[in-house]
N, C-alpha and C positions, 0 to 999 in steps of 0.2 A: 473381078475379085472372086476368089474361091470361097467355098463354104466355111472352111475352118477359120479363115480370117474374118468372115462376117460374124461367126459365133464369138470370136474373141472381142471384136470391137463392140458388138451388141451387148455382151455381158459387162465389159468394163464401163461403158458409158452408162448403162442402167445402174450399176452399183454406185458409180460416182454421182449420178443424178439424184440418188437418194441420200448418200452420206453427206455430201456438201451442204445441201439446205438443212438437213437435220443438225449437223454440227454448228451451223451458223445460228440457228434458233436456240440451241442449247447454250451457246456462248453469249448471245444477246440477252437472254432471259434466265440468268443462272439462279436467281433467288425465288423465282415464281414456282409454285407447287406443280402446276400443270404444264410446265415447259416441254416435257417429254411428249405429251399428247399433241400439243400445237406443232412441235417439230415433226412428229409422225405424220400428221395430216398434211402439213405444208410440203414435206419431202415426198410424200406419195403423189400429191397433185403435180409437183414439179417433175417427178419421175415419169408419170403418165404423159404429161405434155411433151417432154423432151423425146420420149419414145415415139409418140404419134407424129411429131413434126419432123424430127431429124433422122430417125432410124427406120423409116418406112422401107427403104431399099434393102437394108440388111434383114429386116423381118420377112420381107417377101422372098428373099434369096433362101433363107433358112426354111421357110414353109415349103418352098419348091423342092428343096433337098429332101424334106420329109416325104413329100408326095412322090418323088421319084423312087425313093427307097421303098415305100409301100407298094408302088406299082411293080417294081422288080421282085419284091418278095411274093406278091400275088402271082406273078408269072413263074415263080419257083426258081429263079436264077440265084437268089441269095439264100444261103443256109446260115441262119444266125446262130446255130449251135457251135459250141467250141469243139475242137477235134476230140478232146477227151470225152465229151458228151456223145459224140457220134459213135465212137468206139464202144462206149458203155451200152448204147442203145443196140448196137449190133450184137454184143455179147448176150444182152437180155433177150433179144429176139430169137437168137439161136437156142438159148436155154428153154424158152417157151415152146419153140417148135419141137425140140427134143422131148420135152415133157408131154406135149400133145401127141406126139408119135407113139410114145410108150403107153399112154392111156388108151389110145385107139387100138393098139396091138393087143393090150390086155383085156379089152372089152369093158373096161370100167370108165364111167364118165369122169371127166376132169372136174375137180372141185370148183365151185363158182366162187369168184372173188368179188362179185359185185356187192356183197353185203346185203343187208336187209333182214335176213333170217338170223335170229338169235337162237342158239341151242337151248333146249329146255333144261333147266337146272333142277327140276323136280318141284314138288309141291312146297308150300310155305312150311308145312310141318317138317319136311326133310331138312329145310334150311335151319330150323330151330333146334334140331337134334344135337348139333355140335356146339351150340351156345348155351351158356348157363343163363338161367332166368334171373333177372335182377329185380328186386323189389324197390329199387330206387326210382323216384319219380322221373318222368321224361323231362328233357331239357325244357325249361320255361314253364313247367306245370307243377303245381303243388297238389298234394293229396290230402283229402279230409281224413279225420281219424277213422271214419267208417270205410275207407278204401276208395272213395270216389274222387274224381278230379275236381279241383276248384278252377273257376275261370278267371 
């Protein structure tokens, strides 16, 4: 059995193993307020039981395909990027190499893009120059008639 067939069988059986018991409980106990909760619990237990008992072979096959794919990726044989992503990466690499070549030739260091340093925007007094001062109280605070804040 191939992996895609194992996926299909595993998925369909798991969905049916949940939906069928849930629907039966909902139909048997229609007037009870907690029928959805009982249906959920029973359907989950049935689903897990069916999975463990009957789908062990399928689950093992799917896990083996995951393992094979991971091992192949670690060996570097599988490139999971789409062709458009590969092309875009090549263009960006070429642009970065060109920019680094220009910066080295000009004798200026390339700008750091790793972040961390925030440019200095001046003192707080400089920031207040462009703003009008408001005598309105701060949000959530009231002022006393003598100008102080109330708590």
